[in-house]
C-alpha positions in Angstrom: -13.1 21.2 -12.8 -13.6 17.9 -14.7 -13.6 14.9 -12.4 -11.8 11.9 -13.8 -10.7 8.6 -12.4 -7.1 7.7 -11.7 -6.9 5.2 -14.5 -4.8 4.9 -17.7 -6.4 3.8 -21.0 -3.2 3.1 -22.8 -0.3 2.5 -20.4 0.8 -1.0 -19.3 -0.6 -2.3 -16.1 1.6 -0.9 -13.3 4.1 -3.5 -12.0 3.4 -4.3 -8.4 6.0 -2.6 -6.2 7.1 -4.3 -3.1 8.0 -1.9 -0.3 11.5 -1.7 1.1 10.9 -3.4 4.4 14.0 -5.1 5.5 16.1 -6.0 8.5 19.0 -4.4 6.7 21.3 -7.4 6.8 24.7 -6.6 5.5 25.4 -8.0 2.1 28.6 -8.6 0.1 28.9 -9.9 -3.4 29.5 -13.1 -5.5 30.1 -13.8 -9.2 27.0 -14.2 -11.4 27.9 -17.8 -12.1 27.8 -18.6 -8.4 24.5 -16.9 -8.0 23.1 -19.0 -10.8 24.3 -22.2 -9.1 22.9 -21.0 -5.8 19.6 -20.1 -7.4 19.3 -23.5 -9.0 19.8 -25.1 -5.5 17.0 -22.9 -4.2 14.7 -24.0 -6.9 15.5 -27.6 -6.3 14.9 -27.0 -2.6 11.3 -26.6 -3.6 11.2 -30.3 -4.2 10.8 -29.8 -8.0 12.8 -31.0 -10.9 14.1 -28.2 -13.0 11.5 -28.9 -15.6 8.7 -28.8 -13.0 10.2 -25.7 -11.5 10.2 -24.1 -14.9 6.5 -24.9 -15.4 5.7 -23.6 -11.9 7.4 -20.3 -12.6 6.0 -19.8 -16.1 4.7 -16.3 -17.0 1.1 -17.7 -16.8 1.6 -18.5 -13.1 2.1 -14.8 -12.4 -0.3 -13.4 -14.9 -3.1 -12.7 -12.4 -1.1 -10.3 -10.3 0.3 -8.4 -13.2 -3.0 -8.2 -15.0 -4.8 -6.2 -12.4 -4.4 -2.5 -11.4 -2.5 -1.8 -8.2 -5.1 0.6 -7.1 -8.2 -1.1 -8.5 -9.6 -2.0 -5.1 -13.4 -2.3 -5.2 -13.7 0.2 -8.0 -12.6 -2.2 -10.7 -14.9 -5.0 -9.5 -15.8 -8.1 -11.4 -19.1 -9.7 -10.3 -20.2 -13.3 -10.5 -23.1 -15.5 -9.5 -21.9 -17.6 -6.7 -22.7 -21.3 -6.7 -25.7 -22.6 -4.8 -25.5 -23.3 -1.1 -23.5 -24.6 0.8 -21.2 -21.8 -0.6 -23.0 -19.4 1.8 -25.7 -19.9 4.4 -29.4 -19.6 3.7 -30.9 -16.5 5.1 -33.2 -17.0 8.1 -36.5 -15.4 8.3 -35.8 -11.9 9.5 -37.9 -9.0 10.8 -38.2 -5.8 8.8 -34.7 -4.3 8.7 -34.0 -1.1 10.6 -33.0 2.0 8.7 -30.5 4.7 9.2 -31.7 7.8 10.9 -32.8 10.8 8.8 -30.6 13.8 8.5 -26.8 14.1 9.1 -25.7 11.1 11.1 -22.8 11.5 13.6 -20.6 9.2 15.7 -17.1 8.7 16.9 -14.8 5.6 17.0 -11.4 5.0 18.5 -8.7 3.6 16.2 -6.2 1.1 17.3 -2.5 1.4 16.2 -1.4 -1.8 14.5 2.0 -0.4 13.3 1.5 -0.8 9.6 -2.2 0.3 9.7 -5.0 1.3 12.0 -8.2 -0.6 12.8 -11.7 0.3 14.0 -14.2 -1.9 15.8 -17.3 -2.8 13.8 -20.4 -4.6 15.0 -22.3 -6.7 12.5 -25.6 -8.5 13.1 -28.2 -8.7 15.8 -26.8 -9.3 18.4 -23.6 -7.7 17.1 -20.5 -9.8 16.2 -17.4 -7.6 16.6 -14.5 -7.3 14.2 -11.4 -5.1 14.1 -11.2 -3.9 10.5 -8.8 -1.7 8.6 -9.9 1.9 8.4 -9.3 2.5 4.7 -10.0 5.7 2.8 -8.7 4.1 -0.3 -11.5 1.6 -0.8 -15.3 1.7 -0.5 -16.8 -1.5 0.8 -17.3 -3.1 4.2 -15.7 -6.5 4.1 -15.7 -9.1 7.0 -14.6 -12.7 6.9 -17.3 -15.4 6.7 -16.9 -18.4 9.0 -17.3 -20.5 5.8 -14.0 -19.1 4.6 -12.4 -20.4 7.8 -14.1 -23.8 7.6 -12.9 -24.2 4.0 -9.4 -23.3 5.3 -9.2 -20.3 3.0 -9.0 -17.8 5.9 -6.9 -17.7 9.0 -8.7 -19.5 11.9 -7.0 -17.2 14.4 -9.2 -14.3 13.1 -12.8 -13.8 14.1 -15.4 -14.6 11.5 -19.1 -13.9 10.9 -22.0 -16.4 11.0 -25.4 -15.2 9.9 -27.7 -18.2 10.1 -29.1 -18.7 13.6 -26.7 -16.1 14.9 -28.1 -12.8 13.6 -31.9 -12.1 13.5 -31.4 -9.4 10.9 -29.1 -11.3 8.5 -30.1 -11.6 4.8 -28.4 -12.5 1.6 -28.7 -10.8 -1.7 -30.1 -13.3 -4.2 -29.9 -13.0 -8.0 -33.3 -12.2 -9.6 -33.0 -14.9 -12.2 -31.4 -17.8 -10.4 -32.2 -16.8 -6.8 -28.6 -17.9 -6.0 -26.3 -15.9 -3.7 -24.1 -13.4 -5.6 -20.4 -12.8 -5.1 -17.9 -10.2 -6.2 -14.1 -10.5 -6.7 -12.2 -7.4 -5.5 -8.6 -6.7 -6.4 -6.2 -4.9 -4.0 -2.5 -4.3 -4.2 -2.0 -7.1 -1.8 -4.2 -9.6 -3.8 -7.8 -10.5 -4.3 -10.9 -11.1 -2.1 -14.0 -13.0 -3.1 -17.0 -11.7 -1.1 -20.7 -12.7 -1.1 -23.2 -9.9 -0.9 -25.2 -9.8 2.3 -27.4 -7.4 4.2 -27.4 -6.9 8.0 -27.2 -4.3 10.7 -23.8 -2.6 11.2 -22.6 -0.3 14.0 -19.5 1.9 14.0 -18.7 4.5 16.6 -22.1 4.6 18.1 -23.8 4.9 14.7 -25.8 2.1 13.2 -27.5 1.4 9.9 -29.0 -1.6 8.1 -26.8 -2.3 5.0 -29.7 -2.6 2.5 -27.2 -1.9 -0.3 -24.9 -4.6 0.8 -21.8 -5.6 2.6 -19.3 -8.3 1.6 -18.7 -11.6 3.5 -15.3 -12.9 2.5 -15.5 -16.5 1.4 -12.1 -16.8 -0.4 -8.9 -14.7 -0.6 -5.5 -14.6 -2.2 -4.0 -11.8 0.0 -0.3 -11.5 0.9 -0.7 -10.0 4.4 1.2 -10.4 7.6 -0.7 -10.5 10.9 -4.4 -10.5 11.8 -6.9 -9.5 9.2 -10.6 -9.2 10.1 -11.8 -7.1 7.2 -11.9 -3.5 5.8 -14.1 -0.5 6.5 -14.0 1.3 3.2 -14.2 5.1 3.6 -13.6 5.9 0.0 -15.4 8.2 -2.4 -19.2 7.4 -2.5 -20.4 5.3 -5.4 -22.5 8.1 -6.8 -19.3 9.8 -7.9 -17.9 6.7 -9.6 -17.6 6.5 -13.3 -16.8 3.5 -15.4 -13.1 3.0 -15.5 -11.3 3.9 -18.7 -10.4 0.9 -20.9 -7.3 -0.9 -19.9 -4.9 -2.9 -22.0 -5.4 -6.7 -22.1 -2.9 -9.4 -21.5 0.1 -9.7 -19.3 2.0 -6.5 -20.0 4.7 -7.3 -17.5 5.3 -10.7 -19.1 5.4 -9.1 -22.5 7.9 -6.5 -21.3 10.2 -9.3 -20.0 9.5 -11.9 -22.7 13.0 -13.5 -22.6 13.3 -17.2 -23.0 15.0 -18.2 -19.8 16.0 -21.2 -17.9 15.6 -24.3 -19.9 13.9 -22.4 -22.6 10.7 -22.3 -20.5 10.3 -18.5 -20.7 10.3 -17.9 -16.9 9.1 -14.5 -16.1 12.0 -12.7 -14.5 9.8 -9.8 -13.2 7.7 -12.3 -11.2 10.7 -13.9 -9.7 12.2 -10.5 -9.0 9.1 -9.5 -7.0 9.2 -12.6 -4.9 12.9 -12.2 -4.1 12.4 -8.5 -3.3 9.7 -9.6 -0.9 12.2 -12.0 0.8 15.2 -9.7 0.9 13.4 -6.5 1.3 15.1 -4.3 -1.3 17.5 -2.5 1.1 21.2 -3.0 1.3 23.5 -3.8 -1.6 22.1 -7.1 -3.0 21.3 -7.0 -6.7 17.8 -8.5 -6.8 17.6 -8.2 -10.6 20.7 -10.3 -11.1 19.5 -13.0 -8.8 16.1 -13.1 -10.5 17.9 -13.1 -13.8 20.1 -16.0 -12.7 17.0 -18.0 -11.8 15.3 -17.2 -15.1 18.4 -17.5 -17.1 17.9 -14.1 -18.7 21.1 -12.5 -17.4 23.7 -14.9 -18.7 25.3 -12.1 -20.7 25.6 -9.8 -17.7 29.1 -9.3 -16.5 30.1 -10.9 -13.2 31.5 -8.7 -10.5 31.6 -7.9 -6.9 28.0 -6.6 -6.7 26.4 -10.0 -7.6 27.3 -12.1 -4.6 25.8 -13.0 -1.2 28.2 -13.4 1.7 27.7 -16.8 3.4 25.4 -16.5 6.4 24.5 -12.8 5.7 21.0 -13.3 4.3 18.2 -15.9 4.2 19.3 -19.4 3.7 18.4 -21.3 0.5 16.0 -23.4 2.5 14.2 -20.4 3.9 14.1 -18.8 0.4 12.7 -22.1 -1.0 9.9 -22.1 1.6 9.0 -18.5 0.8 9.2 -19.1 -3.0 6.8 -22.1 -2.5 4.4 -19.9 -0.6 4.6 -17.1 -3.1 4.1 -19.4 -6.1 1.0 -21.0 -4.5 -0.3 -17.5 -3.8 0.2 -16.4 -7.4 -1.5 -19.5 -8.8 -4.4 -18.8 -6.5 -4.5 -15.2 -7.8 -4.4 -16.5 -11.4 -7.4 -18.6 -10.7 -9.4 -15.8 -9.1 -8.4 -13.4 -11.9 -9.7 -15.8 -14.4 -13.1 -15.9 -12.6 -13.0 -12.1 -12.4 -12.5 -11.7 -16.1 -15.1 -14.4 -17.0 -17.9 -12.6 -15.0 -16.9 -9.0 -15.6 -19.5 -6.6 -17.1 -22.5 -8.3 -15.5 -24.8 -5.2 -15.1 -27.4 -7.1 -13.1 -25.1 -7.3 -10.1 -25.7 -4.4 -7.7 -22.9 -2.0 -6.7 -22.2 -2.5 -3.0 -22.3 0.9 -1.2 -20.2 1.9 1.7 -21.2 2.1 5.3 -20.9 5.9 5.1 -23.4 6.1 2.3 -25.9 3.7 3.9 -25.6 5.4 7.4 -26.1 8.8 5.8 -22.7 10.1 6.8 -21.6 12.9 4.4 -18.5 14.2 6.3 -15.9 12.5 8.4 -12.5 13.2 9.9 -9.6 10.9 10.6 -6.2 11.2 12.3 -3.6 8.9 13.9 -1.6 9.0 17.1 1.2 6.9 18.5 0.9 4.1 21.1 -2.2 2.9 22.8 -4.1 6.2 22.2 -4.3 5.1 18.6 -6.4 7.7 16.7 -9.9 8.7 16.0 -12.5 8.4 13.2 -15.2 11.0 13.6 -18.3 10.4 11.6 -20.5 13.4 10.8 -17.7 15.8 11.9 -18.2 19.6 11.6 -16.7 21.4 8.6 -12.9 21.8 8.9 -11.5 25.2 9.7 -8.8 24.6 7.0 -9.2 25.5 3.3 -11.0 22.7 1.5 -9.2 21.2 -1.5 -11.3 19.8 -4.3 -11.1 16.1 -5.2 -10.0 15.5 -8.8 -10.9 11.8 -8.8 -14.1 10.0 -9.3 -12.8 6.6 -8.3 -10.7 7.7 -5.3 -10.2 10.7 -3.1 -7.7 12.5 -5.3 -5.6 15.7 -5.1 -4.0 17.9 -7.7 -0.3 17.1 -6.8 2.3 19.6 -8.1 5.5 18.2 -6.7 7.8 18.4 -3.6 10.3 20.9 -2.4 13.1 20.2 0.1 14.5 22.5 2.8 13.5 25.7 4.5 10.3 27.3 3.3 12.3 30.5 2.7 14.6 28.9 0.2 13.3 25.5 -0.9 14.9 23.3 -3.5 12.2 22.0 -5.9 12.4 18.4 -6.8 12.4 17.7 -10.6 9.0 16.0 -10.8 5.3 16.9 -11.4 6.2 20.0 -13.5 3.2 21.7 -15.1 5.4 22.6 -18.1 5.7 18.9 -18.9 1.9 18.2 -19.0 0.4 16.6 -22.1 -2.7 18.0 -23.8 -4.8 15.3 -22.2 -3.5 16.0 -18.6 -5.6 18.0 -16.2 -3.0 17.8 -13.4 0.8 17.3 -13.5 0.5 14.5 -10.9 -2.2 13.0 -8.7 -2.2 12.0 -5.0 -4.5 9.7 -3.1 -4.5 10.2 0.7 -4.9 6.5 1.7 -5.2 5.6 5.4 -4.9 1.9 4.6 -1.4 2.2 3.1 1.7 2.3 5.4 4.1 4.4 3.3 4.1 7.2 0.8 4.4 5.6 -2.6 5.4 7.1 -6.0 7.3 6.4 -9.2 10.9 5.3 -8.8 12.1 8.1 -11.0 10.4 10.6 -8.6 11.9 8.9 -5.6 15.4 9.0 -7.0 15.1 12.8 -7.7 13.6 13.3 -4.2 16.4 11.3 -2.5 19.1 13.1 -4.4 17.6 16.5 -3.3 17.4 15.4 0.3 21.0 14.3 0.2 22.1 17.7 -1.3 20.2 19.5 1.6 21.3 17.3 4.5 24.9 18.0 5.6 25.6 14.4 6.7 24.7 13.0 3.3 26.2 15.9 1.3 29.6 15.7 3.1 29.8 11.9 2.8 29.0 12.1 -0.9 31.8 14.7 -1.4 34.3 12.6 0.5 33.4 9.5 -1.4 33.7 11.3 -4.7 37.2 12.5 -3.8 38.2 9.0 -2.7 36.8 7.4 -5.8 38.7 9.9 -8.0 41.9 9.4 -6.1 41.7 5.6 -6.3 41.0 5.7 -10.1 44.0 8.1 -10.5 46.3 5.9 -8.5 45.2 2.8 -10.5 45.7 4.6 -13.8 49.2 5.7 -12.7 50.2 2.2 -11.8 48.6 0.3 -14.7 47.9 3.0 -17.2 44.2 2.3 -16.8 41.7 1.6 -14.0 41.3 -2.2 -14.0 38.6 -2.1 -11.3 36.5 0.6 -12.9 35.5 2.0 -9.5 31.9 3.3 -9.6 30.6 5.9 -7.1 27.3 5.1 -5.3 24.5 7.4 -6.4 23.1 10.0 -4.0 19.9 8.1 -3.6 21.8 4.9 -2.7 24.0 6.8 -0.3 21.0 8.4 1.4 19.4 5.0 1.9 22.6 3.5 3.3 22.9 6.4 5.8 19.3 6.1 6.9 19.6 2.3 7.3 22.7 3.0 9.5 20.8 5.5 11.7 22.0 3.8 14.9 25.4 5.4 14.3 24.2 9.0 14.1 20.7 9.4 15.3 20.2 11.9 18.1 17.5 14.6 18.6 19.9 17.2 17.2 20.8 15.2 14.0 17.2 14.3 13.4 16.3 18.0 13.6 19.0 18.6 10.9 17.1 16.5 8.4 15.5 18.8 5.8 11.8 19.4 5.8 9.7 18.3 2.8 6.8 20.4 1.4 4.2 18.7 -0.7 2.6 21.2 -3.1 -1.1 20.7 -3.8 -3.4 22.9 -5.8 -7.1 23.7 -5.8 -9.1 26.4 -7.4 -6.0 28.0 -8.8 -4.4 28.4 -5.3 -1.4 26.5 -3.9 -1.5 24.6 -0.6 1.4 23.0 1.2 1.6 19.9 3.4 4.9 20.0 5.5 6.8 17.0 6.9 9.8 17.0 9.1 12.5 14.3 9.4 10.5 12.5 12.2 7.5 12.3 9.8 9.3 10.7 6.8 11.7 8.4 8.7 10.6 5.2 10.5 12.4 2.8 12.8 12.6 -0.9 11.9 12.3 -3.0 15.0 13.9 -6.5 15.2 13.2 -8.7 18.1 16.4 -10.7 17.6 18.7 -7.6 17.7 19.2 -4.6 19.9 20.5 -2.6 16.9 18.3 0.2 15.5 17.8 0.4 11.8 15.7 3.0 9.9 14.2 3.5 6.5 12.6 6.4 4.6 8.8 6.2 4.7 8.6 6.0 0.9 8.4 3.1 -1.5 8.3 2.8 -5.3 5.0 2.3 -7.2 4.3 3.0 -10.8 0.7 4.2 -11.5 0.6 6.3 -14.7 -2.7 7.9 -15.8 -3.8 9.8 -18.8 -5.7 12.7 -17.1 -3.7 13.1 -13.8 -0.2 12.0 -14.7 1.8 9.8 -12.3 -0.2 9.1 -9.2 1.2 9.0 -5.6 -0.3 7.3 -2.6 0.0 9.3 0.6 -0.2 6.8 3.4 0.1 6.9 7.2 2.6 9.8 7.5 -0.1 12.2 6.3 -2.6 11.0 8.9 0.0 11.3 11.7 0.9 14.9 10.7 -2.6 16.1 9.8 -6.3 15.6 10.7 -7.9 14.9 7.4 -11.5 15.8 6.9 -13.4 14.3 3.9 -16.6 16.1 2.8 -19.1 14.9 0.3 -21.6 17.7 1.0 -19.4 19.9 -1.2 -19.6 19.5 -5.0 -17.1 18.4 -6.0 -16.1 16.6 -2.7 -13.3 18.1 -0.8 -10.5 17.3 1.6 -9.1 19.5 4.4 -5.8 19.2 6.3 -5.2 20.6 9.9 -1.8 20.1 11.3 -1.7 17.9 14.5 1.2 20.0 15.6 -1.2 23.0 15.9 -4.3 21.0 16.9 -3.4 17.6 18.3 -5.3 14.5 17.1 -8.7 14.2 18.9 -10.1 11.4 21.0 -13.6 10.2 21.7 -15.0 11.1 25.1 -17.5 9.0 27.0 -20.4 10.7 25.2 -19.0 9.7 21.8 -18.0 13.3 21.0 -14.5 14.4 20.0 -12.6 16.4 22.5 -9.2 17.9 21.6 -6.3 16.9 23.7 -4.5 19.7 25.4 -0.9 20.5 24.5 0.2 19.0 27.8 -1.4 15.7 27.1 -0.4 15.5 23.5 3.2 14.7 24.7 4.5 12.5 27.4 2.5 9.3 28.2 -0.2 9.9 25.6 2.5 10.1 22.9 4.4 6.8 23.0 7.0 7.5 20.4 9.9 5.1 19.6 13.6 5.5 19.7 14.5 9.2 19.7 11.0 10.2 18.5 10.7 8.0 15.4 7.7 5.8 14.7 8.4 2.1 14.5 7.4 -0.7 12.1 7.8 -4.3 13.3 6.4 -6.0 10.2 6.1 -5.5 6.4 4.2 -2.4 5.3 0.7 -2.7 3.9 0.3 -2.0 0.2 -2.5 0.0 -1.4 
């Protein structure tokens, strides 16, 4: 098996896909001309003249976000020599650093459920300073915020931060050999960028400690679009020894090139960038046409026909003032990202900068297992876990933990309906797998190409009685209305269009308060994810309660739901379109990652058969009994669905 990175040498940079988090406000429609006028009012609400607004929204202001890979993380790292102090603190005289124990290290850490992600407590320094960091199998570095980031007002003061000088007796900085200056790296995530200074110190996780001789990152600047607390990341990704240089990527702003329409005032406003900001505000659910509003702002949709789908009902969505505030914040964030991306490009390719290794590598942990639970019981991260009883699946990535993904089927295992995606018959000569999948504990939803999601949603609708019967009824009604209009006027003046099956499914899921019971939830068709390894097929199964989530809204007692999927385009040459398998996988399965095997492997044990473990007082993992896996220990939400009370986290 040839191990290859999930990267494309020829395709455009994948457009960042905002997830479909929304409060599902009801939307009606307005004519395009009224949207354009409303959009102009929003832009003026920024306090800018149209000319200044045009400059602020130029393609260059969004270039940084579109010019980096969605899943680059710390694998596509640009390094740079940081400026001299006071950028970071001078290292104090420190005793000889401790080292990780010889042999296979072991430990266990409790995970805390934060809704959109899970965190683990990490102690850094001597004495230890504690941080609650994201447990992330999709990245590879340990990152914690430096207090200098807070002092410079670049990090949230409400989060804990690290101070080395005079606070940790084991703190050291990595200094460049030629200049003896501190060294920083800029890391790109789907949510933005982080600038971190390379440091060395003692780190403890789950009763296991090691001196990070090969580095950890102290965050001194960031351009992240995150909601809620953020105290860093514990990267649990593929060890650096498996990494290969990423394949060449196209240069320039591919998204801007793809939408190079001269817009409002001839300023060439990037419609795609505006669309992404608006999608962030509105969420992407309901019937609002985000593309038309973005086009109205940029001026690129002046030729689009007006009609009932292009209008906001007064009072149904965010006010122009609220949208102006959010646009201002998003524009400032994108300009910050542009600045950091420019630094990243300027200092890329510096081979003298060391590659920061993960805590797992430096603590001599070659195998770990992770699973999630509802409520206060959280989940567990077991370091140095025993080999899984499940069949190991070979990793097909050398940048990420990657799986050979061969599609999804819907319905009963005895007679499944295969979704039209990831077909081996459509593989190119360069492809080694029809699709790829990255099990990523740091991503909230399961993310894949929009084309795949449309096919999946249509197949779910066909195999779910509530959706199929509604679609049939709407089809009959649409045909009857068109026939009546044609009889009266000799043609259909309204050109009535039927909602597609994917749109109807999303509407029914959003309106779950009207139909959701234990019985109707059980009627949702099961999904089977088809994986392959060593010529054999392996299936991960998900029920309706696994791929539906409840959206909580403090201002309303109504219950809304959404599918636990979101669009993301990530084409690759060797592995085809890549999916990200987020939290639902880790709720349904205990996933064991093993680097003792060659190639590394992943194993999946259903939590329905063997409930997610917990750490006992001795630091070992003890399986919960079937009796304790339900009831108080399993704090599920409305009718058994998991809840999400904030925006999902991106890869």
